[in-house]
C-alpha positions in Angstrom: 114.5 112.5 74.3 113.5 113.2 77.6 111.2 116.3 78.0 112.2 118.0 81.8 108.7 119.6 82.1 107.2 116.2 82.5 109.5 113.7 83.6 111.5 114.5 86.9 114.5 112.6 88.2 113.1 110.3 91.1 116.0 108.7 94.1 115.2 105.4 93.9 117.3 102.4 96.3 119.0 101.6 93.1 119.7 105.0 91.7 118.2 107.8 89.9 115.6 107.3 87.4 113.6 109.5 85.2 109.4 109.6 86.0 106.5 111.3 84.8 104.4 111.6 88.4 100.6 110.1 87.7 99.4 109.8 91.5 101.3 111.3 94.6 99.4 109.3 97.3 101.1 107.1 99.7 102.0 104.6 96.8 103.4 106.6 94.5 102.6 105.8 91.0 104.8 107.1 88.3 105.5 106.7 84.2 108.8 105.4 83.6 109.8 105.1 79.9 112.3 102.0 79.6 114.8 102.4 77.1 116.7 99.4 75.0 118.9 98.6 72.5 119.5 95.2 71.1 121.2 93.8 67.7 118.4 94.5 66.5 117.7 98.3 66.9 116.7 100.5 69.4 113.7 101.4 71.2 111.9 102.5 74.4 108.8 101.1 76.5 106.1 102.9 79.0 106.7 101.2 82.2 104.3 101.9 85.2 106.2 102.6 88.3 104.7 101.9 91.8 106.9 103.0 95.0 105.6 101.9 98.8 105.8 104.7 101.2 108.9 102.3 102.6 111.2 102.9 99.1 110.0 99.6 97.7 109.6 99.7 94.2 108.1 97.6 91.1 108.3 98.3 87.5 105.5 97.3 85.1 106.0 96.6 81.7 102.3 97.4 80.1 102.7 94.7 77.3 101.0 91.5 77.3 104.5 89.1 77.8 104.5 90.6 81.6 103.5 88.0 84.4 101.1 90.8 85.8 99.2 88.9 87.9 101.4 87.2 89.7 104.1 90.1 89.8 101.7 92.6 91.3 100.1 90.0 93.7 103.3 89.3 95.2 104.6 92.9 95.6 101.0 93.9 97.1 101.1 90.8 99.7 101.0 92.9 102.4 97.4 93.6 101.7 95.7 90.1 101.0 92.3 91.3 100.0 93.9 93.2 97.0 96.9 90.4 96.4 93.5 88.1 95.8 91.6 90.1 93.5 94.9 90.8 91.3 95.3 87.3 91.9 91.8 86.2 90.3 92.0 88.7 87.9 89.4 90.9 89.5 91.7 93.5 88.6 94.3 93.5 85.5 96.8 95.5 84.2 94.3 98.2 82.7 93.0 98.1 86.7 96.5 99.6 87.7 95.0 103.2 89.1 92.3 101.4 90.8 94.9 98.9 92.7 97.0 102.0 93.7 93.5 103.8 95.0 92.6 99.9 96.9 96.1 100.1 98.3 96.4 103.7 99.3 92.9 103.0 101.2 94.1 100.1 102.9 97.6 101.6 103.9 95.6 104.5 105.2 93.1 101.9 107.4 96.1 100.3 108.9 97.1 103.9 110.8 94.0 103.9 112.5 
């Protein structure tokens, strides 16, 4: 069950999701719990949701099966330096908050 004191409804382009706020900067960082049911049972997995100022968002599963460097380098392709750091594994899935911090700094520099 979702605890309303921790999970808040968030309106996205594709509808509503319940998320937990991690960082509220230009790039929003949220924890998203994905519930799933298969023929073998049901469960949930944690995902990190990254949302750009334009509303574009990406869900990053926190498992080893997700092609992290290819998906995230593409999502952040507008920041070429960050995209390269993800692609060459300077940043990995463990560095998701560092990635968000660097992208926010890049966004702030674009305004100048």
